[in-house]
MIKOLVO-930072 format. One record per residue (C-alpha): residue in one letter; x, y, z. Coordinates in pm, 1 decimal, always signed. Last residue first. Example, Ala and Ser with C-alpha at 12.3 -4.5 7.8 and 13.67 -1.06 7.14 Angstrom:
[rec s,[+1367.0,-106.0,+714.0]] [rec a,[+1230.0,-450.0,+780.0]] 
// end
This chain:
[rec a,[-7619.4,-21178.8,-18063.7]] [rec s,[-7456.4,-21000.9,-17793.2]] [rec g,[-7108.8,-21062.3,-17751.3]] [rec p,[-7005.0,-20641.7,-17744.9]] [rec s,[-7312.5,-20412.8,-17716.3]] [rec p,[-7618.6,-20364.0,-17963.7]] [rec t,[-7577.5,-20057.7,-18149.8]] [rec h,[-7875.4,-19806.8,-18082.9]] [rec p,[-8002.1,-19522.6,-18331.0]] [rec a,[-7883.5,-19328.2,-18215.8]] [rec t,[-7581.9,-19090.7,-18104.8]] [rec m,[-7347.7,-19021.1,-17817.7]] [rec t,[-6991.5,-18916.3,-17844.8]] [rec s,[-7117.5,-18609.2,-17622.8]] [rec r,[-7167.0,-18868.8,-17377.1]] [rec l,[-6820.2,-19041.0,-17420.9]] [rec s,[-6712.0,-18958.8,-17052.7]] [rec p,[-6489.5,-19202.0,-16898.8]] [rec f,[-6365.4,-19380.4,-17127.9]] [rec v,[-6144.7,-19675.4,-16940.7]] [rec v,[-5908.4,-19901.7,-17087.7]] [rec a,[-5756.5,-20224.0,-16936.4]] [rec l,[-5503.8,-20463.1,-17071.5]] [rec s,[-5373.8,-20730.0,-16805.7]] [rec f,[-5142.3,-21040.1,-16895.7]] [rec g,[-5035.2,-21364.0,-16781.9]] [rec v,[-5069.9,-21548.8,-16449.4]] [rec g,[-4687.2,-21630.9,-16297.3]] [rec p,[-4681.7,-21235.1,-16319.3]] [rec v,[-4931.0,-20983.6,-16421.6]] [rec p,[-4802.2,-20853.9,-16727.4]] [rec s,[-4907.8,-20442.9,-16770.5]] [rec a,[-5123.0,-20271.8,-16977.1]] [rec t,[-5294.6,-19938.6,-16866.2]] [rec l,[-5568.5,-19726.8,-17170.8]] [rec i,[-5688.1,-19389.6,-17090.6]] [rec g,[-5977.3,-19267.3,-17320.7]] [rec g,[-6064.3,-18938.7,-17472.9]] [rec y,[-6189.0,-19049.1,-17808.2]] [rec l,[-5852.9,-19007.7,-17971.9]] [rec e,[-5689.6,-19138.4,-17623.3]] [rec a,[-5822.0,-19446.0,-17703.7]] [rec r,[-5705.4,-19529.3,-18078.5]] [rec l,[-5337.3,-19411.8,-17973.1]] [rec r,[-5346.2,-19597.7,-17662.2]] [rec m,[-5438.2,-19923.4,-17892.5]] [rec e,[-5152.9,-19828.0,-18127.0]] [rec r,[-4888.1,-19774.9,-17898.2]] [rec i,[-4983.2,-20131.3,-17746.3]] [rec g,[-4951.9,-20284.2,-18097.2]] [rec q,[-4619.5,-20099.1,-18164.2]] [rec g,[-4450.1,-20238.5,-17824.6]] [rec t,[-4393.2,-20049.1,-17469.7]] [rec v,[-4488.3,-20179.7,-17114.7]] [rec e,[-4372.7,-19862.1,-16879.2]] [rec d,[-4214.0,-20062.5,-16568.6]] [rec t,[-4335.5,-19996.7,-16231.8]] [rec l,[-4565.1,-20201.2,-16081.5]] [rec a,[-4529.2,-20523.9,-16325.4]] [rec r,[-4128.1,-20431.7,-16264.4]] [rec l,[-4224.3,-20446.1,-15877.5]] [rec d,[-4386.0,-20811.0,-15919.0]] [rec d,[-4106.8,-20897.6,-16103.0]] [rec d,[-3861.3,-20821.6,-15810.3]] [rec l,[-4074.2,-20993.7,-15582.1]] [rec s,[-4021.5,-21351.2,-15734.5]] [rec y,[-4098.2,-21525.9,-16021.6]] [rec a,[-4181.7,-21861.4,-16185.0]] [rec r,[-4124.1,-22087.9,-15870.4]] [rec a,[-4418.2,-21985.2,-15717.0]] [rec k,[-4610.8,-21939.4,-16037.8]] [rec a,[-4554.5,-22333.0,-16159.4]] [rec d,[-4643.0,-22472.1,-15830.7]] [rec n,[-5015.0,-22278.7,-15897.5]] [rec p,[-5006.2,-22347.2,-16263.6]] [rec d,[-4952.3,-22773.5,-16154.2]] [rec v,[-4705.4,-22910.5,-16459.3]] [rec g,[-4852.0,-23063.8,-16717.6]] [rec e,[-4623.2,-22876.1,-17007.6]] [rec r,[-4969.4,-22748.0,-17156.1]] [rec r,[-5061.3,-22677.9,-16793.3]] [rec a,[-4760.3,-22463.8,-16743.7]] [rec a,[-4759.2,-22277.8,-17090.9]] [rec a,[-5191.7,-22154.9,-16946.6]] [rec r,[-5067.0,-22000.9,-16644.3]] [rec a,[-4856.1,-21800.4,-16792.3]] [rec g,[-5099.7,-21678.9,-17064.4]] [rec d,[-5393.6,-21688.8,-16756.7]] [rec d,[-5567.2,-21338.9,-16996.7]] [rec e,[-5714.7,-21027.6,-16877.4]] [rec v,[-5921.1,-20755.8,-17108.2]] [rec k,[-6040.8,-20521.0,-16954.0]] [rec i,[-6318.9,-20249.8,-17101.2]] [rec q,[-6449.1,-19957.1,-16909.4]] [rec l,[-6759.0,-19754.5,-17003.2]] [rec g,[-6800.7,-19389.2,-16994.6]] [rec d,[-7122.6,-19150.5,-16933.5]] [rec a,[-7379.3,-19329.6,-16725.4]] [rec s,[-7132.6,-19619.9,-16643.6]] [rec w,[-7074.3,-19964.7,-16852.0]] [rec t,[-6889.9,-20246.1,-16758.8]] [rec v,[-6703.8,-20439.1,-17045.0]] [rec s,[-6499.9,-20722.9,-16919.4]] [rec v,[-6308.0,-20977.0,-17122.3]] [rec r,[-6202.0,-21279.3,-16987.0]] [rec a,[-5903.8,-21441.0,-17237.8]] [rec q,[-5804.2,-21839.3,-17110.8]] [rec t,[-5498.3,-21980.8,-17305.1]] [rec g,[-5548.6,-22328.6,-17408.8]] [rec v,[-5378.5,-22250.8,-17736.3]] [rec g,[-5075.1,-21969.9,-17664.2]] [rec g,[-4995.8,-21698.8,-17364.7]] [rec y,[-4834.3,-21506.2,-17604.9]] [rec t,[-5036.0,-21525.3,-17984.3]] [rec l,[-5322.1,-21573.3,-17825.7]] [rec a,[-5333.6,-21306.9,-17546.1]] [rec n,[-5182.0,-21084.6,-17855.5]] [rec a,[-5424.8,-21118.4,-18035.0]] [rec l,[-5736.2,-21063.4,-17746.1]] [rec a,[-5588.8,-20765.3,-17673.3]] [rec e,[-5483.2,-20599.6,-18086.1]] [rec q,[-5930.6,-20761.2,-18171.6]] [rec l,[-6044.9,-20610.1,-17932.3]] [rec i,[-5846.6,-20235.0,-17867.2]] [rec r,[-5966.9,-20229.0,-18263.7]] [rec y,[-6350.3,-20334.2,-18166.2]] [rec i,[-6333.7,-20041.9,-17901.0]] [rec t,[-6211.7,-19804.8,-18173.7]] [rec l,[-6399.0,-19891.0,-18435.7]] [rec e,[-6720.4,-19887.0,-18203.0]] [rec v,[-6566.1,-19495.2,-18102.5]] [rec g,[-6570.4,-19430.9,-18422.6]] [rec q,[-6915.7,-19499.4,-18555.5]] [rec m,[-7095.5,-19294.2,-18307.2]] [rec l,[-7198.5,-19451.9,-17925.4]] [rec d,[-7549.1,-19520.5,-17773.4]] [rec v,[-7547.3,-19651.1,-17370.9]] [rec p,[-7479.8,-19999.2,-17230.5]] [rec k,[-7635.2,-20041.5,-16893.7]] [rec g,[-7439.9,-20174.9,-16635.9]] [rec h,[-7252.5,-20452.2,-16689.1]] [rec e,[-7112.7,-20707.5,-16929.6]] [rec e,[-6954.6,-21068.0,-16927.4]] [rec f,[-6736.8,-21233.4,-17200.3]] [rec v,[-6498.4,-21575.2,-17156.0]] [rec v,[-6236.4,-21630.2,-17454.1]] [rec d,[-6092.6,-21942.9,-17398.9]] [rec l,[-5808.9,-21904.3,-17702.2]] [rec g,[-5825.5,-22224.3,-17937.3]] [rec s,[-5822.1,-22038.0,-18286.8]] [rec d,[-6188.8,-22126.8,-18317.3]] [rec r,[-6228.3,-21981.1,-18007.8]] [rec m,[-6054.4,-21644.9,-18180.5]] [rec l,[-6273.0,-21595.4,-18403.8]] [rec s,[-6578.2,-21716.4,-18185.5]] [rec f,[-6488.0,-21425.0,-18017.7]] [rec l,[-6411.4,-21147.0,-18325.4]] [rec e,[-6811.1,-21298.0,-18474.2]] [rec r,[-6959.2,-21132.8,-18171.1]] [rec t,[-6733.5,-20843.5,-18154.0]] [rec s,[-6887.9,-20794.1,-18496.0]] [rec r,[-7195.0,-20661.1,-18312.9]] [rec l,[-6968.1,-20375.6,-18156.3]] [rec q,[-6894.4,-20268.7,-18537.8]] [rec p,[-6629.4,-20350.3,-18767.3]] [rec h,[-6573.9,-20143.2,-19061.7]] [rec p,[-6672.9,-20219.2,-19437.8]] [rec e,[-6394.6,-20362.4,-19691.3]] [rec v,[-6300.1,-20100.6,-19944.9]] [rec s,[-5916.8,-19969.1,-19840.3]] [rec a,[-5661.6,-19690.2,-19940.1]] [rec e,[-5413.9,-19583.5,-19711.8]] [rec g,[-5415.0,-19280.0,-19500.5]] [rec e,[-5147.2,-18980.5,-19582.6]] [rec r,[-5015.6,-18867.3,-19195.6]] [rec v,[-5257.6,-18658.5,-18999.4]] [rec v,[-5234.7,-18757.9,-18661.6]] [rec s,[-5418.8,-18435.3,-18467.5]] [rec m,[-5580.8,-18397.3,-18767.3]] [rec v,[-5806.2,-18669.4,-18800.9]] [rec r,[-5904.7,-18577.5,-18462.5]] [rec r,[-6044.8,-18262.5,-18577.0]] [rec l,[-6210.0,-18537.4,-18897.7]] [rec d,[-6384.3,-18717.4,-18584.1]] [rec a,[-6492.9,-18413.4,-18430.1]] [rec q,[-6666.6,-18260.5,-18717.2]] [rec t,[-6783.0,-18604.4,-18819.4]] [rec a,[-7037.5,-18603.1,-18475.1]] [rec r,[-7126.1,-18252.1,-18515.9]] [rec a,[-7201.7,-18311.0,-18891.8]] [rec t,[-7383.7,-18669.5,-18794.1]] [rec e,[-7624.8,-18416.1,-18488.6]] [rec a,[-7673.5,-18172.8,-18704.4]] [rec m,[-7834.2,-18384.6,-18980.2]] [rec a,[-8033.5,-18560.6,-18730.7]] [rec e,[-8174.3,-18226.7,-18581.0]] [rec a,[-8267.2,-18095.4,-18945.2]] [rec v,[-8446.2,-18370.1,-18962.4]] [rec r,[-8641.4,-18448.3,-18660.4]] [rec a,[-8718.6,-18002.4,-18747.6]] [rec v,[-8889.2,-18083.5,-19111.8]] [rec a,[-9073.8,-18397.3,-18937.1]] [rec a,[-9368.0,-18100.0,-18836.1]] [rec p,[-9345.4,-18065.8,-19215.0]] [rec d,[-9499.6,-18403.8,-19297.0]] [rec r,[-9590.8,-18457.4,-19679.2]] [rec e,[-9507.4,-18134.2,-19820.4]] [rec a,[-9155.3,-18095.7,-19589.1]] [rec t,[-9015.5,-18437.2,-19643.1]] [rec y,[-9047.6,-18363.7,-19993.0]] [rec r,[-8783.6,-18082.4,-20005.4]] [rec i,[-8621.1,-18239.3,-19650.1]] [rec g,[-8500.4,-18543.0,-19915.8]] [rec d,[-8203.5,-18393.4,-20076.4]] [rec a,[-8071.4,-18237.0,-19679.2]] [rec r,[-8094.3,-18574.4,-19517.6]] [rec s,[-7904.6,-18747.3,-19836.3]] [rec i,[-7631.9,-18461.3,-19784.5]] [rec v,[-7618.0,-18522.8,-19399.0]] [rec t,[-7535.1,-18943.7,-19466.6]] [rec s,[-7287.6,-18844.8,-19781.0]] [rec i,[-7101.9,-18689.1,-19495.3]] [rec a,[-7187.5,-18926.6,-19227.6]] [rec h,[-7018.1,-19207.0,-19485.2]] [rec v,[-6674.6,-18965.3,-19574.4]] [rec s,[-6647.9,-18917.7,-19171.2]] [rec l,[-6652.5,-19298.3,-19159.0]] [rec e,[-6383.9,-19322.6,-19475.3]] [rec h,[-6148.7,-19030.4,-19242.1]] [rec l,[-6174.3,-19200.7,-18913.6]] [rec e,[-6058.0,-19542.7,-19117.6]] [rec r,[-5797.7,-19408.4,-19282.3]] [rec i,[-5663.0,-19201.8,-18998.4]] [rec v,[-5625.9,-19516.6,-18769.9]] [rec r,[-5501.6,-19700.6,-19000.6]] [rec l,[-5231.2,-19466.0,-19144.7]] [rec r,[-5110.9,-19395.6,-18775.9]] [rec g,[-5054.7,-19766.3,-18730.5]] [rec t,[-4850.2,-19756.5,-19047.4]] [rec q,[-4692.2,-19486.9,-18871.6]] [rec e,[-4539.4,-19634.0,-18572.1]] [rec a,[-4400.3,-19931.5,-18759.2]] [rec l,[-4159.4,-19707.7,-18983.9]] [rec s,[-4053.2,-19538.5,-18670.8]] [rec l,[-4002.7,-19874.7,-18489.9]] [rec e,[-3821.2,-20001.4,-18881.4]] [rec l,[-3624.0,-19652.8,-18875.5]] [rec d,[-3550.6,-19673.3,-18482.9]] [rec i,[-3387.3,-20033.8,-18598.8]] [rec r,[-3248.7,-19974.2,-18870.3]] [rec e,[-3091.8,-19653.3,-18711.1]] [rec r,[-2964.9,-19872.0,-18378.8]] [rec e,[-2805.7,-20188.3,-18616.3]] [rec a,[-2565.5,-19871.9,-18804.7]] [rec a,[-2449.3,-19715.3,-18438.6]] [rec t,[-2417.5,-20098.7,-18333.6]] [rec r,[-2190.9,-20165.7,-18659.5]] [rec d,[-2030.3,-19796.4,-18687.5]] [rec f,[-1909.3,-19968.0,-18341.4]] [rec a,[-1788.3,-20223.9,-18353.4]] [rec t,[-1593.1,-20109.9,-18694.5]] [rec r,[-1451.7,-19826.8,-18451.4]] [rec r,[-1378.0,-20115.6,-18232.0]] [rec a,[-1198.3,-20331.2,-18528.0]] [rec r,[-988.2,-20092.4,-18608.9]] [rec s,[-858.3,-20016.1,-18215.0]] [rec r,[-829.4,-20341.2,-18202.0]] [rec a,[-580.5,-20398.3,-18568.1]] [rec r,[-374.6,-20061.0,-18456.8]] [rec v,[-340.1,-20223.1,-18138.1]] [rec w,[-218.2,-20600.6,-18272.0]] [rec a,[-18.2,-20415.7,-18516.7]] [rec v,[+143.8,-20169.5,-18238.1]] [rec l,[+211.0,-20468.1,-18023.3]] [rec l,[+346.7,-20688.4,-18384.1]] [rec v,[+592.6,-20359.8,-18446.2]] [rec v,[+750.1,-20372.2,-18114.8]] [rec t,[+782.5,-20719.7,-18085.3]] [rec f,[+983.2,-20711.0,-18390.1]] [rec l,[+1159.8,-20492.8,-18277.8]] [rec l,[+1252.1,-20675.5,-17895.1]] [rec l,[+1306.5,-20904.0,-18124.5]] [rec l,[+1581.6,-20719.1,-18277.7]] [rec v,[+1729.9,-20579.0,-18032.9]] [rec a,[+1771.9,-20901.1,-17875.3]] [rec s,[+1948.7,-20999.4,-18154.5]] [rec p,[+2198.1,-20727.7,-18227.4]] [rec g,[+2274.2,-20714.4,-17852.9]] [rec l,[+2111.5,-20573.2,-17574.2]] [rec v,[+2287.8,-20344.4,-17439.7]] [rec l,[+2503.9,-20183.7,-17676.0]] [rec v,[+2206.9,-20270.5,-17941.2]] [rec l,[+2015.9,-20073.4,-17721.6]] [rec f,[+2219.5,-19763.7,-17691.4]] [rec m,[+2280.3,-19738.7,-18064.8]] [rec a,[+1896.2,-19775.6,-18091.2]] [rec n,[+1749.5,-19456.4,-17886.2]] [rec a,[+1624.2,-19238.8,-18109.7]] [rec s,[+1474.4,-19458.4,-18309.3]] [rec i,[+1295.6,-19661.8,-18096.5]] [rec w,[+1159.9,-19335.7,-17873.4]] [rec e,[+1001.2,-19216.2,-18213.9]] [rec d,[+885.2,-19627.4,-18249.5]] [rec m,[+691.8,-19583.8,-17909.4]] 
// end
């Protein structure tokens, strides 16, 4: 436009007059300045958006790696403890052989079983290997879920526990995985559902594995806190589209990803979805844990 005005300046002066030409030039200058400013603003907004996306990606990556570190650290410490047990038993074989030669075979078999379980844990560590973080805290086991449920009840979550089937013996890594999944699921129920939310924990044992469900009524609890009939609130709060999204949309989030990672290390499958008008449902299935069974027997979740 600047070039066209320069080339036709004399024509414009003759046709429009000096004042009109000056006004036109002033308008053109303002228009050009506005276009350039808008272009710069767009570039700035684009750069800002790109930077924000990069920041979010970095935060998500950091959170994911932190979760991996936690899983690896815990499996590593369990493996170190198991190896120490093998060494202790190996040192004791010489004395056992003198007192009870027949017991040597039993001790050797126990050592082999512990070593196999430890080897499996170490292989799982290699699948998510990263540098770990130090900790001296004891790792929770299935018996620890009783204290977990009590703690969550004290925090305002109504935990209802039920168990079906005959419990089987699990190695420590599996127990830790189950505990962490329950811990995260209940914490989410309290965080998103609020005080007064009921979380129903169901554990079903099979011959080879188990299934765990955690179902909460966070949406209904919110209605109760507002003095609204949950059934009326349910009818108003969601539509058929909400049902379809609950069935088709994948639930994401760092907590869900970490729980899924823990489950997959032991062949588990974790699913999670909102229940429109009710709350949230999480299920994890371990189809086969037979290869991870060890003695002695460990109390089931929630047992005294």
